[in-house]
N, CA, C and O atoms as CSV, one atom per row, in Angstrom:
chain,resi,resn,atom,element,x,y,z
A,1,UNK,N,N,-10.756,-19.348,-13.842
A,1,UNK,CA,C,-10.023,-18.117,-14.121
A,1,UNK,C,C,-8.540,-18.413,-13.995
A,1,UNK,O,O,-8.107,-19.127,-13.090
A,2,UNK,N,N,-7.782,-17.863,-14.903
A,2,UNK,CA,C,-6.347,-18.080,-14.841
A,2,UNK,C,C,-5.656,-17.303,-13.774
A,2,UNK,O,O,-6.200,-16.348,-13.218
A,3,UNK,N,N,-4.427,-17.725,-13.484
A,3,UNK,CA,C,-3.628,-17.090,-12.403
A,3,UNK,C,C,-3.326,-15.618,-12.730
A,3,UNK,O,O,-3.415,-14.744,-11.868
A,4,UNK,N,N,-2.972,-15.375,-13.979
A,4,UNK,CA,C,-2.634,-13.997,-14.387
A,4,UNK,C,C,-3.855,-13.129,-14.287
A,4,UNK,O,O,-3.741,-11.971,-13.885
A,5,UNK,N,N,-5.007,-13.626,-14.628
A,5,UNK,CA,C,-6.255,-12.805,-14.511
A,5,UNK,C,C,-6.546,-12.486,-13.059
A,5,UNK,O,O,-6.933,-11.364,-12.734
A,6,UNK,N,N,-6.359,-13.480,-12.166
A,6,UNK,CA,C,-6.586,-13.222,-10.736
A,6,UNK,C,C,-5.596,-12.143,-10.202
A,6,UNK,O,O,-5.996,-11.265,-9.437
A,7,UNK,N,N,-4.370,-12.212,-10.592
A,7,UNK,CA,C,-3.368,-11.275,-10.158
A,7,UNK,C,C,-3.741,-9.864,-10.691
A,7,UNK,O,O,-3.628,-8.885,-9.953
A,8,UNK,N,N,-4.172,-9.760,-11.930
A,8,UNK,CA,C,-4.508,-8.447,-12.493
A,8,UNK,C,C,-5.764,-7.874,-11.760
A,8,UNK,O,O,-5.852,-6.677,-11.487
A,9,UNK,N,N,-6.707,-8.769,-11.464
A,9,UNK,CA,C,-7.924,-8.254,-10.767
A,9,UNK,C,C,-7.545,-7.804,-9.380
A,9,UNK,O,O,-7.991,-6.746,-8.936
A,10,UNK,N,N,-6.708,-8.600,-8.657
A,10,UNK,CA,C,-6.247,-8.264,-7.352
A,10,UNK,C,C,-5.515,-6.905,-7.314
A,10,UNK,O,O,-5.749,-6.068,-6.442
A,11,UNK,N,N,-4.612,-6.729,-8.310
A,11,UNK,CA,C,-3.917,-5.410,-8.382
A,11,UNK,C,C,-4.870,-4.279,-8.619
A,11,UNK,O,O,-4.780,-3.244,-7.959
A,12,UNK,N,N,-5.802,-4.454,-9.564
A,12,UNK,CA,C,-6.719,-3.409,-9.913
A,12,UNK,C,C,-7.613,-3.045,-8.722
A,12,UNK,O,O,-7.848,-1.863,-8.471
A,13,UNK,N,N,-8.103,-4.021,-8.002
A,13,UNK,CA,C,-8.965,-3.744,-6.830
A,13,UNK,C,C,-8.156,-3.142,-5.720
A,13,UNK,O,O,-8.664,-2.256,-5.032
A,14,UNK,N,N,-6.924,-3.563,-5.493
A,14,UNK,CA,C,-6.070,-2.945,-4.478
A,14,UNK,C,C,-5.750,-1.506,-4.798
A,14,UNK,O,O,-5.705,-0.670,-3.895
A,15,UNK,N,N,-5.528,-1.197,-6.049
A,15,UNK,CA,C,-5.267,0.211,-6.382
A,15,UNK,C,C,-6.490,1.042,-6.243
A,15,UNK,O,O,-6.399,2.190,-5.806
A,16,UNK,N,N,-7.653,0.517,-6.599
A,16,UNK,CA,C,-8.888,1.278,-6.369
A,16,UNK,C,C,-9.120,1.520,-4.884
A,16,UNK,O,O,-9.443,2.646,-4.505
A,17,UNK,N,N,-8.971,0.530,-4.038
A,17,UNK,CA,C,-9.091,0.683,-2.584
A,17,UNK,C,C,-8.119,1.654,-2.014
A,17,UNK,O,O,-8.448,2.433,-1.118
A,18,UNK,N,N,-6.846,1.610,-2.561
A,18,UNK,CA,C,-5.794,2.525,-2.135
A,18,UNK,C,C,-6.146,3.928,-2.510
A,18,UNK,O,O,-5.874,4.847,-1.737
A,19,UNK,N,N,-6.742,4.144,-3.668
A,19,UNK,CA,C,-7.144,5.465,-4.098
A,19,UNK,C,C,-8.315,6.018,-3.276
A,19,UNK,O,O,-8.349,7.205,-2.953
A,20,UNK,N,N,-9.281,5.140,-2.940
A,20,UNK,CA,C,-10.446,5.529,-2.147
A,20,UNK,C,C,-10.086,5.798,-0.701
A,20,UNK,O,O,-10.570,6.780,-0.137
A,21,UNK,N,N,-9.277,4.991,-0.086
A,21,UNK,CA,C,-9.063,5.057,1.340
A,21,UNK,C,C,-7.740,5.709,1.744
A,21,UNK,O,O,-7.599,6.113,2.899
A,22,UNK,N,N,-6.777,5.827,0.848
A,22,UNK,CA,C,-5.421,6.214,1.275
A,22,UNK,C,C,-4.771,7.077,0.211
A,22,UNK,O,O,-3.635,6.803,-0.175
A,23,UNK,N,N,-5.446,8.113,-0.280
A,23,UNK,CA,C,-4.852,9.020,-1.209
A,23,UNK,C,C,-4.055,10.094,-0.409
A,23,UNK,O,O,-4.606,10.790,0.444
A,24,UNK,N,N,-2.762,10.197,-0.713
A,24,UNK,CA,C,-1.860,11.040,0.098
A,24,UNK,C,C,-1.841,12.451,-0.471
A,24,UNK,O,O,-1.529,12.656,-1.644
A,25,UNK,N,N,-2.179,13.422,0.373
A,25,UNK,CA,C,-2.112,14.849,-0.020
A,25,UNK,C,C,-0.636,15.369,0.077
A,25,UNK,O,O,-0.065,15.334,1.167
A,26,UNK,N,N,-0.032,15.830,-0.996
A,26,UNK,CA,C,1.335,16.265,-0.946
A,26,UNK,C,C,1.611,17.521,-0.122
A,26,UNK,O,O,2.770,17.842,0.138
A,27,UNK,N,N,0.551,18.243,0.296
A,27,UNK,CA,C,0.746,19.448,0.980
A,27,UNK,C,C,0.498,19.314,2.506
A,27,UNK,O,O,0.678,20.282,3.246
A,28,UNK,N,N,0.102,18.162,2.953
A,28,UNK,CA,C,-0.314,17.875,4.355
A,28,UNK,C,C,0.887,17.251,5.103
A,28,UNK,O,O,1.663,16.483,4.534
A,29,UNK,N,N,1.008,17.603,6.381
A,29,UNK,CA,C,1.977,16.945,7.267
A,29,UNK,C,C,1.323,15.826,8.000
A,29,UNK,O,O,0.290,16.031,8.637
A,30,UNK,N,N,1.892,14.625,7.937
A,30,UNK,CA,C,1.231,13.403,8.549
A,30,UNK,C,C,1.950,13.008,9.756
A,30,UNK,O,O,3.150,13.237,9.908
A,31,UNK,N,N,1.158,12.367,10.682
A,31,UNK,CA,C,1.711,11.869,11.983
A,31,UNK,C,C,1.819,10.349,11.955
A,31,UNK,O,O,1.614,9.722,10.915
A,32,UNK,N,N,2.140,9.766,13.099
A,32,UNK,CA,C,2.431,8.316,13.242
A,32,UNK,C,C,1.305,7.462,12.732
A,32,UNK,O,O,1.551,6.484,12.026
A,33,UNK,N,N,0.064,7.799,13.069
A,33,UNK,CA,C,-1.075,7.012,12.670
A,33,UNK,C,C,-1.169,6.903,11.161
A,33,UNK,O,O,-1.473,5.838,10.622
A,34,UNK,N,N,-0.907,8.011,10.482
A,34,UNK,CA,C,-0.938,7.993,9.008
A,34,UNK,C,C,0.247,7.182,8.479
A,34,UNK,O,O,0.138,6.625,7.387
A,35,UNK,N,N,1.326,7.089,9.163
A,35,UNK,CA,C,2.455,6.234,8.748
A,35,UNK,C,C,2.091,4.750,8.692
A,35,UNK,O,O,2.522,4.004,7.812
A,36,UNK,N,N,1.250,4.347,9.707
A,36,UNK,CA,C,0.829,3.004,9.701
A,36,UNK,C,C,-0.153,2.789,8.500
A,36,UNK,O,O,-0.007,1.809,7.769
A,37,UNK,N,N,-1.087,3.640,8.308
A,37,UNK,CA,C,-2.041,3.608,7.231
A,37,UNK,C,C,-1.409,3.602,5.877
A,37,UNK,O,O,-1.757,2.784,5.026
A,38,UNK,N,N,-0.459,4.529,5.658
A,38,UNK,CA,C,0.244,4.597,4.370
A,38,UNK,C,C,1.105,3.400,4.116
A,38,UNK,O,O,1.219,2.940,2.980
A,39,UNK,N,N,1.733,2.873,5.188
A,39,UNK,CA,C,2.503,1.662,5.044
A,39,UNK,C,C,1.672,0.443,4.641
A,39,UNK,O,O,2.128,-0.404,3.873
A,40,UNK,N,N,0.467,0.367,5.158
A,40,UNK,CA,C,-0.421,-0.734,4.762
A,40,UNK,C,C,-0.801,-0.683,3.299
A,40,UNK,O,O,-0.965,-1.724,2.662
A,41,UNK,N,N,-0.940,0.485,2.772
A,41,UNK,CA,C,-1.276,0.705,1.378
A,41,UNK,C,C,-0.060,1.003,0.521
A,41,UNK,O,O,-0.212,1.611,-0.539
A,42,UNK,N,N,1.140,0.605,0.924
A,42,UNK,CA,C,2.333,0.932,0.164
A,42,UNK,C,C,2.278,0.313,-1.258
A,42,UNK,O,O,2.486,1.005,-2.254
A,43,UNK,N,N,1.997,-0.978,-1.321
A,43,UNK,CA,C,2.053,-1.676,-2.666
A,43,UNK,C,C,1.054,-1.062,-3.642
A,43,UNK,O,O,1.427,-0.726,-4.766
A,44,UNK,N,N,-0.261,-0.901,-3.222
A,44,UNK,CA,C,-1.132,-0.239,-4.212
A,44,UNK,C,C,-0.763,1.142,-4.571
A,44,UNK,O,O,-0.895,1.536,-5.729
A,45,UNK,N,N,-0.294,1.918,-3.602
A,45,UNK,CA,C,0.119,3.343,-3.885
A,45,UNK,C,C,1.401,3.365,-4.764
A,45,UNK,O,O,1.540,4.257,-5.601
A,46,UNK,N,N,2.320,2.422,-4.593
A,46,UNK,CA,C,3.478,2.344,-5.439
A,46,UNK,C,C,3.073,2.022,-6.886
A,46,UNK,O,O,3.598,2.619,-7.826
A,47,UNK,N,N,2.169,1.110,-7.056
A,47,UNK,CA,C,1.749,0.793,-8.418
A,47,UNK,C,C,0.998,1.980,-9.048
A,47,UNK,O,O,1.151,2.260,-10.238
A,48,UNK,N,N,0.182,2.676,-8.230
A,48,UNK,CA,C,-0.484,3.880,-8.729
A,48,UNK,C,C,0.541,4.968,-9.084
A,48,UNK,O,O,0.317,5.720,-10.032
A,49,UNK,N,N,1.648,5.071,-8.353
A,49,UNK,CA,C,2.639,6.097,-8.677
A,49,UNK,C,C,3.378,5.822,-9.975
A,49,UNK,O,O,3.925,6.758,-10.557
A,50,UNK,N,N,3.424,4.595,-10.455
A,50,UNK,CA,C,4.072,4.252,-11.732
A,50,UNK,C,C,3.233,4.804,-12.930
A,50,UNK,O,O,3.766,5.085,-14.002
A,51,UNK,N,N,1.904,4.944,-12.698
A,51,UNK,CA,C,0.994,5.336,-13.794
A,51,UNK,C,C,0.431,6.752,-13.664
A,51,UNK,O,O,-0.325,7.199,-14.526
A,52,UNK,N,N,0.789,7.447,-12.606
A,52,UNK,CA,C,0.217,8.796,-12.422
A,52,UNK,C,C,1.098,9.523,-11.403
A,52,UNK,O,O,2.268,9.202,-11.192
A,53,UNK,N,N,0.471,10.504,-10.796
A,53,UNK,CA,C,1.209,11.329,-9.830
A,53,UNK,C,C,0.884,10.979,-8.359
A,53,UNK,O,O,1.120,11.811,-7.483
A,54,UNK,N,N,0.380,9.842,-8.078
A,54,UNK,CA,C,0.086,9.397,-6.700
A,54,UNK,C,C,1.395,9.251,-5.912
A,54,UNK,O,O,2.445,8.941,-6.475
A,55,UNK,N,N,1.304,9.479,-4.618
A,55,UNK,CA,C,2.427,9.367,-3.717
A,55,UNK,C,C,2.282,8.013,-2.962
A,55,UNK,O,O,1.171,7.578,-2.663
A,56,UNK,N,N,3.442,7.358,-2.662
A,56,UNK,CA,C,3.382,6.211,-1.824
A,56,UNK,C,C,3.962,6.524,-0.482
A,56,UNK,O,O,3.896,5.679,0.412
A,57,UNK,N,N,4.524,7.685,-0.286
A,57,UNK,CA,C,4.981,8.203,1.020
A,57,UNK,C,C,4.788,9.702,1.027
A,57,UNK,O,O,4.997,10.371,0.015
A,58,UNK,N,N,4.389,10.226,2.168
A,58,UNK,CA,C,4.104,11.652,2.271
A,58,UNK,C,C,5.346,12.450,2.095
A,58,UNK,O,O,6.431,11.953,2.394
A,59,UNK,N,N,5.251,13.663,1.625
A,59,UNK,CA,C,6.308,14.602,1.475
A,59,UNK,C,C,6.718,15.227,2.812
A,59,UNK,O,O,7.904,15.404,3.091
A,60,UNK,N,N,5.719,15.556,3.630
A,60,UNK,CA,C,5.912,16.127,4.905
A,60,UNK,C,C,5.408,15.205,6.012
A,60,UNK,O,O,4.239,14.818,5.996
A,61,UNK,N,N,6.245,14.848,6.956
A,61,UNK,CA,C,5.877,13.933,7.956
A,61,UNK,C,C,6.731,14.043,9.236
A,61,UNK,O,O,7.792,14.666,9.225
A,62,UNK,N,N,6.275,13.455,10.295
A,62,UNK,CA,C,7.014,13.505,11.618
A,62,UNK,C,C,7.955,12.302,11.640
A,62,UNK,O,O,7.882,11.423,10.782
A,63,UNK,N,N,8.835,12.282,12.631
A,63,UNK,CA,C,9.765,11.173,12.805
A,63,UNK,C,C,8.991,9.867,13.121
A,63,UNK,O,O,9.379,8.791,12.666
A,64,UNK,N,N,7.917,9.971,13.887
A,64,UNK,CA,C,7.153,8.798,14.268
A,64,UNK,C,C,6.489,8.217,12.943
A,64,UNK,O,O,6.429,7.001,12.766
A,65,UNK,N,N,6.026,9.072,12.080
A,65,UNK,CA,C,5.421,8.667,10.782
A,65,UNK,C,C,6.474,7.824,10.050
A,65,UNK,O,O,6.158,6.719,9.608
A,66,UNK,N,N,7.674,8.295,9.914
A,66,UNK,CA,C,8.743,7.624,9.245
A,66,UNK,C,C,9.037,6.192,9.815
A,66,UNK,O,O,9.208,5.229,9.068
A,67,UNK,N,N,9.084,6.111,11.154
A,67,UNK,CA,C,9.326,4.810,11.817
A,67,UNK,C,C,8.154,3.873,11.518
A,67,UNK,O,O,8.374,2.737,11.097
A,68,UNK,N,N,6.947,4.312,11.721
A,68,UNK,CA,C,5.787,3.414,11.500
A,68,UNK,C,C,5.603,3.103,10.037
A,68,UNK,O,O,5.223,1.983,9.695
A,69,UNK,N,N,5.853,4.039,9.175
A,69,UNK,CA,C,5.812,3.778,7.714
A,69,UNK,C,C,6.734,2.623,7.318
A,69,UNK,O,O,6.324,1.699,6.616
A,70,UNK,N,N,7.999,2.694,7.785
A,70,UNK,CA,C,8.936,1.666,7.424
A,70,UNK,C,C,8.485,0.293,8.017
A,70,UNK,O,O,8.536,-0.728,7.333
A,71,UNK,N,N,8.044,0.296,9.302
A,71,UNK,CA,C,7.636,-1.001,9.888
A,71,UNK,C,C,6.485,-1.618,9.127
A,71,UNK,O,O,6.536,-2.797,8.776
A,72,UNK,N,N,5.421,-0.820,8.858
A,72,UNK,CA,C,4.272,-1.449,8.180
A,72,UNK,C,C,4.541,-1.623,6.718
A,72,UNK,O,O,3.909,-2.500,6.129
A,73,UNK,N,N,5.413,-0.884,6.058
A,73,UNK,CA,C,5.749,-1.137,4.637
A,73,UNK,C,C,6.484,-2.430,4.499
A,73,UNK,O,O,6.174,-3.217,3.605
A,74,UNK,N,N,7.470,-2.691,5.369
A,74,UNK,CA,C,8.129,-4.011,5.315
A,74,UNK,C,C,7.186,-5.162,5.544
A,74,UNK,O,O,7.181,-6.148,4.806
A,75,UNK,N,N,6.363,-5.016,6.613
A,75,UNK,CA,C,5.341,-6.103,6.847
A,75,UNK,C,C,4.359,-6.240,5.676
A,75,UNK,O,O,3.988,-7.358,5.318
A,76,UNK,N,N,3.946,-5.155,5.094
A,76,UNK,CA,C,3.037,-5.171,3.953
A,76,UNK,C,C,3.680,-5.903,2.766
A,76,UNK,O,O,3.045,-6.748,2.134
A,77,UNK,N,N,4.935,-5.576,2.471
A,77,UNK,CA,C,5.620,-6.270,1.368
A,77,UNK,C,C,5.790,-7.732,1.630
A,77,UNK,O,O,5.589,-8.558,0.740
A,78,UNK,N,N,6.173,-8.076,2.890
A,78,UNK,CA,C,6.333,-9.530,3.199
A,78,UNK,C,C,5.005,-10.256,3.044
A,78,UNK,O,O,4.977,-11.364,2.509
A,79,UNK,N,N,3.931,-9.680,3.485
A,79,UNK,CA,C,2.633,-10.345,3.405
A,79,UNK,C,C,2.123,-10.393,1.935
A,79,UNK,O,O,1.406,-11.321,1.560
A,80,UNK,N,N,2.496,-9.394,1.117
A,80,UNK,CA,C,2.109,-9.459,-0.286
A,80,UNK,C,C,2.879,-10.582,-1.000
A,80,UNK,O,O,2.302,-11.280,-1.834
A,81,UNK,N,N,4.133,-10.761,-0.698
A,81,UNK,CA,C,4.936,-11.792,-1.317
A,81,UNK,C,C,4.591,-13.158,-0.849
A,81,UNK,O,O,4.397,-14.058,-1.665
A,82,UNK,N,N,4.503,-13.358,0.480
A,82,UNK,CA,C,4.366,-14.667,1.077
A,82,UNK,C,C,2.961,-14.925,1.679
A,82,UNK,O,O,2.736,-15.982,2.269
A,83,UNK,N,N,2.065,-14.019,1.542
A,83,UNK,CA,C,0.753,-14.094,2.270
A,83,UNK,C,C,-0.261,-15.113,1.793
A,83,UNK,O,O,-1.079,-15.548,2.603
A,84,UNK,N,N,-0.263,-15.512,0.572
A,84,UNK,CA,C,-1.305,-16.409,0.054
A,84,UNK,C,C,-0.977,-17.884,0.079
A,84,UNK,O,O,-1.613,-18.646,-0.649
A,85,UNK,N,N,-0.050,-18.318,0.851
A,85,UNK,CA,C,0.414,-19.691,0.820
A,85,UNK,C,C,-0.284,-20.679,1.760
A,85,UNK,O,O,0.198,-21.801,1.919
A,86,UNK,N,N,-1.401,-20.300,2.388
A,86,UNK,CA,C,-2.071,-21.228,3.266
A,86,UNK,C,C,-2.747,-22.339,2.550
A,86,UNK,O,O,-2.765,-22.375,1.320
A,87,UNK,N,N,-3.320,-23.274,3.315
A,87,UNK,CA,C,-4.101,-24.353,2.776
A,87,UNK,C,C,-5.378,-23.822,2.082
A,87,UNK,O,O,-6.096,-22.987,2.631
A,88,UNK,N,N,-5.632,-24.323,0.883
A,88,UNK,CA,C,-6.825,-23.953,0.181
A,88,UNK,C,C,-7.710,-25.165,-0.008
A,88,UNK,O,O,-7.250,-26.254,-0.351
A,89,UNK,N,N,-8.965,-24.950,0.220
A,89,UNK,CA,C,-9.908,-26.036,0.020
A,89,UNK,C,C,-10.795,-25.727,-1.206
A,89,UNK,O,O,-11.366,-24.641,-1.303
A,90,UNK,N,N,-10.897,-26.637,-2.085
A,90,UNK,CA,C,-11.670,-26.428,-3.309
A,90,UNK,C,C,-13.060,-26.940,-3.142
A,90,UNK,O,O,-13.866,-26.852,-4.069
């Protein structure tokens, strides 16, 4: 399988998992725990927001949500960019 095909499959599966496990309700107020959860699914939810009305960050949230969302979003982005570079055995 080509590299582009693997990337497309990874993105599609990530968006599906993000939709199933982390769909953000625009009317709900979220707390710190949800900030961690939403930050972990930032990349899939961001991609979903480009093609629909999905949110990648809640509209209503606490200060702790905002802190934890930023922490886990930064870590999620770093791991998405640099995460697959370990040794691979064929």
